[in-house]
All heavy atoms as an XYZ file, in Angstrom:
746
protein
N     -35.524      6.448    -22.341
C     -34.198      6.781    -22.816
C     -33.170      6.255    -21.807
O     -33.395      6.319    -20.602
C     -34.074      8.301    -22.974
C     -32.949      8.678    -23.860
S     -32.821     10.427    -24.369
C     -34.460     11.040    -24.430
N     -32.042      5.751    -22.280
C     -31.038      5.209    -21.367
C     -30.412      6.280    -20.464
O     -30.347      7.454    -20.828
C     -29.962      4.629    -22.295
C     -30.504      4.673    -23.661
C     -31.673      5.585    -23.670
N     -29.944      5.814    -19.308
C     -29.233      6.695    -18.383
C     -27.786      6.233    -18.299
O     -27.483      5.042    -18.419
C     -29.875      6.656    -16.997
C     -31.227      7.337    -16.988
C     -31.806      7.400    -15.602
C     -33.119      8.166    -15.675
N     -34.084      7.741    -14.710
N     -26.898      7.203    -18.079
C     -25.466      6.934    -18.016
C     -24.879      7.634    -16.802
O     -25.280      8.748    -16.470
C     -24.769      7.463    -19.280
C     -25.257      6.796    -20.531
C     -26.339      7.307    -21.237
C     -24.651      5.634    -21.005
C     -26.810      6.690    -22.379
C     -25.117      5.005    -22.148
C     -26.194      5.542    -22.830
O     -26.654      4.914    -23.964
N     -23.926      6.948    -16.163
C     -23.170      7.602    -15.101
C     -21.793      7.946    -15.643
O     -21.255      7.257    -16.512
C     -23.051      6.738    -13.832
C     -22.356      5.417    -14.128
C     -24.414      6.526    -13.202
C     -21.875      4.693    -12.879
N     -21.242      9.017    -15.129
C     -19.898      9.447    -15.496
C     -19.102      9.638    -14.213
O     -19.565     10.300    -13.285
C     -19.954     10.761    -16.270
C     -18.587     11.290    -16.703
S     -17.726     12.359    -15.535
C     -18.539     13.912    -15.809
N     -17.934      9.005    -14.152
C     -16.965      9.239    -13.080
C     -15.742      9.835    -13.727
O     -15.309      9.373    -14.786
C     -16.556      7.934    -12.397
C     -17.402      7.531    -11.252
C     -18.289      6.504    -11.222
C     -17.455      8.126     -9.958
N     -18.890      6.436     -9.991
C     -18.396      7.409     -9.195
C     -16.802      9.205     -9.363
C     -18.695      7.728     -7.876
C     -17.095      9.521     -8.047
C     -18.030      8.784     -7.320
N     -15.190     10.853    -13.126
C     -13.975     11.451    -13.662
C     -13.091     11.955    -12.542
O     -13.469     11.929    -11.372
N     -11.913     12.405    -12.924
C     -10.971     12.929    -11.948
C     -10.621     14.368    -12.285
O     -10.677     14.788    -13.444
C      -9.683     12.091    -11.910
O      -9.120     12.048    -13.221
C      -9.947     10.689    -11.417
N     -10.266     15.096    -11.241
C      -9.836     16.490    -11.377
C      -8.315     16.574    -11.354
O      -7.642     15.714    -10.770
C     -10.365     17.330    -10.205
C     -11.825     17.674    -10.292
C     -12.761     16.989     -9.530
C     -12.272     18.702    -11.116
C     -14.105     17.316     -9.587
C     -13.612     19.033    -11.178
C     -14.521     18.329    -10.409
O     -15.857     18.659    -10.474
N      -7.790     17.634    -11.909
C      -6.363     17.908    -11.887
C      -5.920     18.329    -10.481
O      -6.749     18.612     -9.614
C      -6.025     19.016    -12.879
S      -6.727     20.634    -12.441
N      -4.629     18.383    -10.283
C      -4.075     18.935     -9.046
C      -4.416     20.424     -8.992
O      -4.526     21.075    -10.039
C      -2.550     18.769     -9.040
C      -2.087     17.321     -9.012
C      -2.206     16.692     -7.636
O      -2.025     17.404     -6.632
O      -2.484     15.486     -7.582
N      -4.571     20.962     -7.814
C      -4.847     22.392     -7.617
C      -6.080     22.864     -8.389
O      -6.101     23.953     -8.963
C      -3.627     23.243     -7.998
C      -2.395     22.861     -7.209
O      -2.510     22.642     -5.987
O      -1.302     22.785     -7.814
N      -7.109     22.035     -8.392
C      -8.312     22.298     -9.187
C      -8.962     23.636     -8.846
O      -9.432     24.342     -9.745
C      -9.317     21.132     -9.074
C      -9.805     20.962     -7.660
C     -10.500     21.345    -10.003
N      -9.002     24.005     -7.593
C      -9.699     25.239     -7.215
C      -9.074     26.466     -7.873
O      -9.793     27.382     -8.288
C      -9.735     25.399     -5.695
C     -10.548     24.340     -4.953
C     -10.471     24.576     -3.445
C     -11.982     24.303     -5.420
N      -7.776     26.489     -7.984
C      -7.109     27.615     -8.636
C      -7.207     27.524    -10.164
O      -7.484     28.504    -10.840
C      -5.631     27.679     -8.216
C      -5.404     27.971     -6.749
C      -5.536     26.734     -5.847
O      -5.317     25.593     -6.332
O      -5.892     26.897     -4.669
N      -6.971     26.327    -10.686
C      -6.898     26.149    -12.141
C      -8.245     26.276    -12.835
O      -8.304     26.642    -14.009
C      -6.251     24.808    -12.472
C      -4.777     24.779    -12.113
C      -4.170     23.438    -12.437
C      -2.696     23.414    -12.078
N      -2.112     22.077    -12.263
N      -9.332     25.993    -12.130
C     -10.648     26.032    -12.790
C     -11.202     27.447    -12.947
O     -12.113     27.674    -13.743
C     -11.654     25.185    -12.031
C     -12.116     25.821    -10.727
C     -13.098     24.968     -9.994
N     -13.554     25.642     -8.778
C     -14.377     25.122     -7.907
N     -14.851     23.908     -8.095
N     -14.744     25.804     -6.844
N     -10.687     28.394    -12.198
C     -11.260     29.748    -12.146
C     -11.558     30.371    -13.505
O     -12.656     30.875    -13.714
C     -10.368     30.677    -11.331
O     -10.372     30.280     -9.987
N     -10.625     30.364    -14.464
C     -10.922     31.027    -15.748
C     -12.035     30.361    -16.555
O     -12.603     30.976    -17.455
C      -9.608     30.951    -16.521
C      -8.568     30.538    -15.551
C      -9.264     29.866    -14.415
N     -12.347     29.109    -16.249
C     -13.296     28.334    -17.050
C     -14.599     28.041    -16.313
O     -15.529     27.497    -16.900
C     -12.652     26.989    -17.450
C     -11.236     27.156    -17.896
C     -10.180     26.736    -17.097
C     -10.934     27.785    -19.105
C      -8.865     26.910    -17.491
C      -9.624     27.975    -19.508
C      -8.594     27.527    -18.699
O      -7.297     27.720    -19.096
N     -14.665     28.419    -15.049
C     -15.783     28.010    -14.196
C     -17.135     28.513    -14.698
O     -18.101     27.741    -14.769
C     -15.554     28.468    -12.753
C     -16.613     27.940    -11.796
C     -16.101     27.910    -10.379
N     -17.129     27.636     -9.389
C     -17.731     26.478     -9.198
N     -17.427     25.443     -9.958
N     -18.646     26.329     -8.262
N     -17.246     29.778    -15.051
C     -18.543     30.310    -15.466
C     -19.038     29.649    -16.757
O     -20.204     29.273    -16.863
C     -18.517     31.824    -15.613
C     -19.916     32.427    -15.737
C     -20.802     32.085    -14.541
O     -20.436     32.331    -13.389
N     -21.964     31.492    -14.792
N     -18.145     29.474    -17.728
C     -18.545     28.810    -18.979
C     -18.953     27.362    -18.707
O     -19.913     26.852    -19.298
C     -17.404     28.865    -19.990
N     -18.245     26.708    -17.796
C     -18.577     25.334    -17.395
C     -19.977     25.283    -16.780
O     -20.813     24.474    -17.184
C     -17.514     24.854    -16.398
C     -17.851     23.622    -15.645
N     -17.892     22.366    -16.235
C     -18.135     23.426    -14.324
C     -18.194     21.465    -15.305
N     -18.349     22.085    -14.142
N     -20.252     26.164    -15.821
C     -21.553     26.181    -15.152
C     -22.682     26.548    -16.112
O     -23.772     25.973    -16.042
C     -21.529     27.145    -13.964
C     -20.605     26.741    -12.812
C     -20.551     27.847    -11.767
C     -21.015     25.419    -12.200
N     -22.425     27.481    -17.011
C     -23.437     27.862    -18.001
C     -23.792     26.679    -18.903
O     -24.969     26.437    -19.195
C     -22.952     29.033    -18.855
C     -22.850     30.336    -18.085
O     -23.380     30.431    -16.950
O     -22.209     31.271    -18.618
N     -22.781     25.935    -19.324
C     -23.021     24.765    -20.159
C     -23.811     23.692    -19.429
O     -24.723     23.081    -19.991
N     -23.463     23.476    -18.166
C     -24.200     22.488    -17.376
C     -25.655     22.915    -17.183
O     -26.555     22.076    -17.231
C     -23.528     22.279    -16.014
C     -22.138     21.649    -16.035
C     -21.589     21.563    -14.616
C     -22.144     20.288    -16.706
N     -25.889     24.198    -16.978
C     -27.259     24.700    -16.820
C     -28.076     24.432    -18.083
O     -29.240     24.014    -17.998
C     -27.251     26.191    -16.490
N     -27.483     24.622    -19.246
C     -28.184     24.346    -20.507
C     -28.493     22.855    -20.640
O     -29.577     22.478    -21.099
C     -27.351     24.824    -21.691
C     -27.312     26.325    -21.817
C     -26.451     26.755    -22.982
C     -26.347     28.273    -23.001
N     -25.394     28.751    -23.999
N     -27.537     22.014    -20.247
C     -27.770     20.574    -20.302
C     -28.895     20.169    -19.352
O     -29.727     19.329    -19.686
C     -26.492     19.814    -19.941
C     -25.390     19.942    -20.964
C     -24.098     19.312    -20.494
O     -24.096     18.379    -19.691
N     -22.988     19.821    -20.992
N     -28.917     20.768    -18.182
C     -29.961     20.483    -17.191
C     -31.330     20.917    -17.716
O     -32.310     20.182    -17.619
C     -29.620     21.196    -15.873
C     -30.575     20.937    -14.750
C     -30.349     19.595    -14.115
C     -31.203     19.466    -12.857
N     -31.356     18.103    -12.450
N     -31.388     22.120    -18.295
C     -32.647     22.630    -18.856
C     -33.172     21.742    -19.977
O     -34.378     21.559    -20.104
C     -32.451     24.053    -19.379
C     -32.296     25.092    -18.294
C     -31.896     26.457    -18.844
O     -32.036     26.702    -20.064
O     -31.418     27.284    -18.042
N     -32.265     21.194    -20.779
C     -32.690     20.345    -21.897
C     -33.105     18.944    -21.438
O     -33.688     18.192    -22.214
C     -31.564     20.224    -22.925
O     -30.543     19.357    -22.459
N     -32.768     18.590    -20.187
C     -33.152     17.293    -19.653
C     -32.104     16.209    -19.805
O     -32.274     15.110    -19.291
N     -31.003     16.487    -20.494
C     -29.980     15.464    -20.692
C     -29.129     15.262    -19.433
O     -28.681     14.153    -19.163
C     -29.101     15.774    -21.930
C     -28.189     16.965    -21.699
C     -28.293     14.565    -22.337
N     -28.924     16.301    -18.648
C     -28.154     16.195    -17.414
C     -29.104     16.091    -16.232
O     -29.936     16.978    -16.022
C     -27.241     17.420    -17.240
C     -26.408     17.458    -15.966
C     -25.429     16.297    -15.908
C     -25.675     18.787    -15.859
N     -28.986     15.021    -15.485
C     -29.823     14.845    -14.304
C     -29.157     15.500    -13.102
O     -29.768     16.275    -12.377
C     -30.113     13.353    -14.055
C     -30.931     12.805    -15.230
C     -30.828     13.152    -12.729
C     -31.121     11.322    -15.230
N     -27.887     15.185    -12.887
C     -27.126     15.782    -11.786
C     -25.641     15.613    -12.051
O     -25.235     14.699    -12.777
C     -27.517     15.156    -10.433
O     -26.955     15.922     -9.380
C     -27.066     13.716    -10.309
N     -24.840     16.490    -11.461
C     -23.388     16.382    -11.574
C     -22.767     17.156    -10.417
O     -23.360     18.130     -9.939
C     -22.876     16.918    -12.934
C     -21.422     16.485    -13.175
C     -23.054     18.418    -13.043
C     -20.959     16.681    -14.611
N     -21.617     16.705     -9.973
C     -20.920     17.428     -8.920
C     -19.666     16.712     -8.480
O     -19.452     15.544     -8.803
N     -18.836     17.420     -7.715
C     -17.576     16.852     -7.234
C     -17.772     16.061     -5.948
O     -18.740     16.266     -5.215
C     -16.722     18.088     -6.958
C     -17.714     19.118     -6.540
C     -18.943     18.850     -7.377
N     -16.816     15.190     -5.677
C     -16.750     14.577     -4.366
C     -16.314     15.657     -3.374
O     -15.758     16.691     -3.783
C     -15.751     13.401     -4.353
O     -14.479     13.857     -4.821
C     -16.249     12.260     -5.228
N     -16.567     15.431     -2.112
C     -16.272     16.449     -1.098
C     -14.798     16.857     -1.112
O     -14.476     18.027     -0.907
C     -16.677     15.957      0.288
C     -16.563     17.023      1.354
C     -17.104     16.561      2.674
C     -16.980     17.681      3.701
N     -17.493     17.287      4.998
N     -13.907     15.920     -1.385
C     -12.474     16.237     -1.404
C     -12.009     16.816     -2.744
O     -10.825     17.074     -2.936
C     -11.641     15.013     -1.032
C     -11.774     13.867     -2.029
O     -12.476     14.000     -3.055
O     -11.169     12.808     -1.768
N     -12.924     17.009     -3.662
C     -12.683     17.603     -4.982
C     -11.574     16.867     -5.746
O     -10.738     17.468     -6.390
C     -12.387     19.119     -4.895
C     -13.406     19.797     -3.994
C     -12.464     19.755     -6.289
C     -13.125     21.256     -3.750
N     -11.618     15.541     -5.687
C     -10.692     14.745     -6.488
C     -11.398     14.058     -7.648
O     -10.756     13.706     -8.643
C      -9.985     13.666     -5.641
O     -10.974     12.807     -5.073
C      -9.137     14.302     -4.548
N     -12.726     13.884     -7.516
C     -13.481     13.207     -8.560
C     -14.782     13.938     -8.841
O     -15.269     14.702     -8.010
C     -13.789     11.763     -8.154
C     -12.537     10.921     -8.006
C     -12.864      9.497     -7.688
O     -13.699      9.222     -6.831
N     -12.224      8.573     -8.379
N     -15.323     13.682    -10.025
C     -16.615     14.235    -10.416
C     -17.534     13.063    -10.757
O     -17.081     12.036    -11.281
C     -16.479     15.208    -11.615
C     -15.860     14.527    -12.827
C     -17.815     15.842    -11.961
N     -18.813     13.215    -10.433
C     -19.811     12.193    -10.700
C     -21.002     12.862    -11.369
O     -21.434     13.933    -10.941
C     -20.268     11.535     -9.389
C     -21.399     10.568     -9.557
C     -21.165      9.302    -10.058
C     -22.692     10.927     -9.238
C     -22.219      8.397    -10.223
C     -23.746     10.047     -9.398
C     -23.504      8.773     -9.888
N     -21.511     12.261    -12.426
C     -22.677     12.806    -13.098
C     -23.615     11.713    -13.566
O     -23.200     10.567    -13.765
N     -24.878     12.076    -13.718
C     -25.886     11.181    -14.290
C     -26.531     11.912    -15.459
O     -26.975     13.059    -15.318
C     -26.957     10.779    -13.256
C     -26.320     10.098    -12.047
C     -28.000      9.858    -13.910
C     -27.295      9.799    -10.919
N     -26.565     11.239    -16.588
C     -27.123     11.790    -17.818
C     -28.233     10.879    -18.319
O     -28.220      9.674    -18.087
C     -26.046     11.860    -18.911
C     -24.908     12.792    -18.620
C     -23.850     12.415    -17.799
C     -24.866     14.062    -19.176
C     -22.798     13.267    -17.540
C     -23.816     14.923    -18.926
C     -22.781     14.515    -18.108
O     -21.733     15.360    -17.852
N     -29.165     11.454    -19.059
C     -30.191     10.692    -19.766
C     -30.098     11.123    -21.225
O     -30.389     12.274    -21.556
C     -31.574     10.986    -19.194
C     -32.638     10.088    -19.744
C     -33.946     10.178    -18.979
O     -34.145     11.152    -18.219
O     -34.769      9.271    -19.144
N     -29.643     10.194    -22.069
C     -29.334     10.564    -23.453
C     -29.648      9.410    -24.400
O     -29.818      8.266    -23.965
C     -27.864     10.940    -23.564
N     -29.679      9.719    -25.673
C     -29.947      8.714    -26.705
C     -28.913      7.596    -26.675
O     -29.244      6.436    -26.868
C     -29.944      9.358    -28.095
C     -31.087     10.313    -28.339
C     -32.432      9.606    -28.471
O     -32.467      8.447    -28.959
O     -33.443     10.196    -28.073
N     -27.639      7.967    -26.473
C     -26.572      6.974    -26.501
C     -25.332      7.508    -25.781
O     -25.259      8.686    -25.420
C     -26.229      6.581    -27.943
C     -25.934      7.780    -28.828
O     -25.379      8.786    -28.339
O     -26.260      7.716    -30.018
N     -24.366      6.632    -25.582
C     -23.135      6.990    -24.888
C     -22.350      8.060    -25.649
O     -21.718      8.923    -25.046
C     -22.274      5.742    -24.691
C     -21.026      5.999    -23.897
C     -20.226      4.737    -23.633
O     -20.827      3.677    -23.389
O     -18.987      4.835    -23.661
N     -22.394      8.000    -26.964
C     -21.663      8.978    -27.773
C     -22.132     10.398    -27.482
O     -21.322     11.339    -27.459
C     -21.821      8.658    -29.261
N     -23.406     10.578    -27.232
C     -23.940     11.905    -26.894
C     -23.347     12.403    -25.585
O     -22.944     13.557    -25.469
C     -25.475     11.846    -26.791
O     -26.006     11.425    -28.050
C     -26.063     13.191    -26.402
N     -23.258     11.518    -24.597
C     -22.684     11.901    -23.300
C     -21.209     12.240    -23.465
O     -20.729     13.247    -22.945
C     -22.896     10.784    -22.259
C     -22.247     11.157    -20.933
C     -24.375     10.496    -22.073
N     -20.481     11.431    -24.211
C     -19.053     11.703    -24.452
C     -18.859     13.065    -25.125
O     -17.951     13.817    -24.779
C     -18.424     10.607    -25.303
C     -18.236      9.331    -24.546
C     -17.398      8.309    -25.312
N     -17.300      7.102    -24.526
C     -16.460      6.926    -23.516
N     -15.640      7.897    -23.182
N     -16.436      5.797    -22.849
N     -19.721     13.383    -26.058
C     -19.621     14.664    -26.754
C     -19.844     15.822    -25.782
O     -19.117     16.818    -25.822
C     -20.619     14.723    -27.900
C     -20.539     15.997    -28.710
C     -21.533     16.009    -29.850
O     -22.582     15.358    -29.795
N     -21.216     16.750    -30.884
N     -20.828     15.699    -24.899
C     -21.083     16.748    -23.908
C     -19.876     16.937    -22.994
O     -19.463     18.067    -22.715
C     -22.324     16.404    -23.080
C     -23.650     16.454    -23.810
C     -24.751     15.848    -22.955
C     -23.994     17.869    -24.223
N     -19.304     15.843    -22.526
C     -18.157     15.921    -21.630
C     -16.950     16.521    -22.345
O     -16.279     17.420    -21.822
C     -17.835     14.527    -21.059
C     -18.967     14.069    -20.134
C     -16.488     14.526    -20.326
C     -18.929     12.602    -19.779
N     -16.675     16.053    -23.528
C     -15.477     16.492    -24.246
C     -15.593     17.904    -24.794
O     -14.582     18.510    -25.146
C     -15.117     15.472    -25.315
C     -14.658     14.171    -24.668
C     -14.314     13.055    -25.630
O     -14.240     13.308    -26.861
O     -14.105     11.923    -25.152
N     -16.802     18.448    -24.845
C     -16.980     19.853    -25.230
C     -17.026     20.792    -24.026
O     -17.092     22.009    -24.192
C     -18.239     20.021    -26.077
C     -18.022     19.545    -27.491
O     -16.964     19.751    -28.071
N     -19.017     18.881    -28.048
N     -16.979     20.247    -22.827
C     -17.003     21.048    -21.609
C     -15.657     21.758    -21.430
O     -14.607     21.164    -21.669
C     -17.280     20.142    -20.406
C     -17.545     20.938    -19.152
O     -16.578     21.493    -18.591
O     -18.708     21.008    -18.729
N     -15.671     23.021    -21.009
C     -14.413     23.743    -20.782
C     -13.486     23.042    -19.781
O     -12.262     23.165    -19.890
C     -14.860     25.098    -20.237
C     -16.253     25.265    -20.716
C     -16.834     23.891    -20.799
N     -14.043     22.313    -18.837
C     -13.189     21.611    -17.874
C     -12.402     20.496    -18.550
O     -11.253     20.244    -18.213
C     -14.014     21.053    -16.717
C     -14.305     22.042    -15.618
C     -14.122     23.418    -15.786
C     -14.777     21.608    -14.394
C     -14.387     24.314    -14.773
C     -15.045     22.496    -13.367
C     -14.847     23.848    -13.561
O     -15.118     24.728    -12.542
N     -12.995     19.802    -19.503
C     -12.274     18.766    -20.230
C     -11.272     19.397    -21.198
O     -10.109     18.987    -21.253
C     -13.242     17.850    -20.986
C     -12.519     16.785    -21.739
C     -12.280     16.731    -23.077
C     -11.896     15.623    -21.184
N     -11.557     15.616    -23.393
C     -11.306     14.918    -22.238
C     -11.783     15.112    -19.887
C     -10.614     13.714    -22.062
C     -11.094     13.917    -19.699
C     -10.524     13.237    -20.773
N     -11.719     20.381    -21.936
C     -10.851     21.015    -22.936
C      -9.620     21.676    -22.320
O      -8.603     21.819    -22.982
C     -11.646     22.054    -23.726
C     -12.631     21.460    -24.687
C     -13.325     22.549    -25.471
C     -14.164     21.983    -26.579
N     -14.783     23.039    -27.391
N      -9.722     22.079    -21.060
C      -8.619     22.783    -20.396
C      -7.962     21.962    -19.287
O      -7.294     22.509    -18.414
C      -9.120     24.124    -19.864
C      -9.485     25.048    -20.995
O      -8.618     25.613    -21.653
N     -10.780     25.174    -21.269
N      -8.161     20.647    -19.347
C      -7.487     19.707    -18.451
C      -7.802     19.890    -16.971
O      -6.986     19.560    -16.118
C      -5.973     19.741    -18.678
C      -5.611     19.397    -20.099
O      -6.079     18.409    -20.637
N      -4.805     20.236    -20.726
N      -8.990     20.402    -16.678
C      -9.458     20.446    -15.293
C      -9.967     19.053    -14.930
O      -9.668     18.536    -13.862
C     -10.546     21.526    -15.095
C     -10.058     22.900    -15.581
C     -11.009     21.562    -13.643
C      -8.770     23.396    -14.955
N     -10.744     18.453    -15.826
C     -11.064     17.032    -15.718
C      -9.944     16.306    -16.451
O      -9.642     16.626    -17.609
C     -12.390     16.695    -16.386
C     -13.613     17.187    -15.662
C     -13.725     17.510    -14.347
C     -14.909     17.394    -16.230
N     -15.020     17.896    -14.059
C     -15.758     17.836    -15.205
C     -15.427     17.234    -17.504
C     -17.101     18.130    -15.409
C     -16.762     17.519    -17.716
C     -17.596     17.956    -16.673
N      -9.327     15.338    -15.802
C      -8.162     14.694    -16.400
C      -8.463     13.345    -17.028
O      -7.709     12.885    -17.886
C      -7.046     14.536    -15.358
O      -7.553     13.811    -14.239
C      -6.564     15.903    -14.885
N      -9.508     12.693    -16.596
C      -9.959     11.446    -17.216
C     -11.411     11.213    -16.811
O     -11.887     11.805    -15.841
C      -9.085     10.258    -16.817
C      -9.116      9.915    -15.347
C      -8.217      8.733    -15.002
O      -7.748      8.031    -15.900
O      -7.998      8.518    -13.802
N     -12.086     10.380    -17.573
C     -13.463     10.042    -17.224
C     -13.808      8.685    -17.813
O     -13.152      8.213    -18.742
C     -14.448     11.105    -17.717
C     -14.683     11.105    -19.202
C     -15.710     10.357    -19.762
C     -13.886     11.843    -20.068
C     -15.933     10.346    -21.133
C     -14.092     11.842    -21.428
C     -15.123     11.089    -21.962
O     -15.334     11.069    -23.310
N     -14.823      8.060    -17.240
C     -15.398      6.878    -17.862
C     -16.907      6.928    -17.697
O     -17.433      7.583    -16.805
C     -14.789      5.570    -17.332
C     -15.177      5.204    -15.926
C     -16.296      4.424    -15.676
C     -14.409      5.625    -14.851
C     -16.645      4.084    -14.383
C     -14.755      5.283    -13.547
C     -15.880      4.518    -13.309
N     -17.584      6.243    -18.596
C     -19.044      6.237    -18.664
C     -19.529      4.795    -18.631
O     -18.952      3.921    -19.287
C     -19.538      6.919    -19.952
C     -19.125      8.373    -19.975
C     -21.050      6.794    -20.102
C     -19.363      9.048    -21.298
N     -20.607      4.581    -17.906
C     -21.274      3.280    -17.896
C     -22.770      3.518    -18.048
O     -23.318      4.468    -17.459
C     -21.049      2.555    -16.568
C     -19.633      2.134    -16.309
C     -19.304      0.910    -17.103
C     -17.932      0.392    -16.712
N     -17.567     -0.786    -17.432
N     -23.416      2.680    -18.825
C     -24.873      2.745    -18.867
C     -25.380      2.259    -17.511
O     -24.850      1.320    -16.922
C     -25.436      1.887    -19.998
C     -26.911      2.120    -20.197
C     -27.463      1.508    -21.472
O     -26.677      0.993    -22.278
O     -28.686      1.558    -21.643
N     -26.409      2.936    -17.011
C     -26.885      2.712    -15.657
C     -28.348      2.293    -15.694
O     -29.156      2.849    -16.458
C     -26.711      4.011    -14.860
C     -27.206      3.993    -13.460
C     -26.888      3.101    -12.476
C     -28.090      4.933    -12.856
N     -27.510      3.440    -11.296
C     -28.261      4.569    -11.509
C     -28.765      6.066    -13.316
C     -29.065      5.270    -10.624
C     -29.552      6.775    -12.433
C     -29.702      6.377    -11.113
N     -28.691      1.340    -14.854
C     -30.080      0.922    -14.686
C     -30.563      1.451    -13.358
O     -30.052      1.063    -12.306
C     -30.196     -0.620    -14.739
C     -29.700     -1.140    -16.075
C     -31.642     -1.038    -14.452
C     -29.539     -2.647    -16.128
N     -31.526      2.333    -13.393
C     -32.076      2.906    -12.170
C     -33.099      1.937    -11.605
O     -34.185      1.777    -12.157
C     -32.711      4.271    -12.447
C     -33.194      4.934    -11.198
C     -33.716      6.355    -11.464
O     -33.751      6.816    -12.593
N     -34.112      7.021    -10.404
N     -32.744      1.288    -10.503
C     -33.628      0.295     -9.906
C     -34.757      0.929     -9.099
O     -35.879      0.451     -9.107
C     -32.829     -0.665     -9.017
N     -34.458      1.998     -8.399
C     -35.473      2.712     -7.605
C     -35.441      4.180     -7.932
O     -34.426      4.735     -8.209
C     -35.232      2.542     -6.094
C     -35.487      1.145     -5.611
C     -34.437      0.253     -5.456
C     -36.759      0.708     -5.313
C     -34.658     -1.031     -5.001
C     -36.981     -0.586     -4.866
C     -35.921     -1.463     -4.715
């Protein structure tokens, strides 16, 4: 199955603004991880960007997961892009 990377950006004052949505966000990510579609995801140390690796049937599936995430729906993630990734090692 193809793998995809996702790079995105966070809003200003992310630590404060994410609070109401954080638990629902983490719960959703846990379900994605359990199902095998999410390999890993997390913020950069300065909390300005997010990086994730997914394994999915197609890019549309990854976009749907991202756009249904509470962080996207509530403008915590402000933009993202996806690229199909070839894991060399």
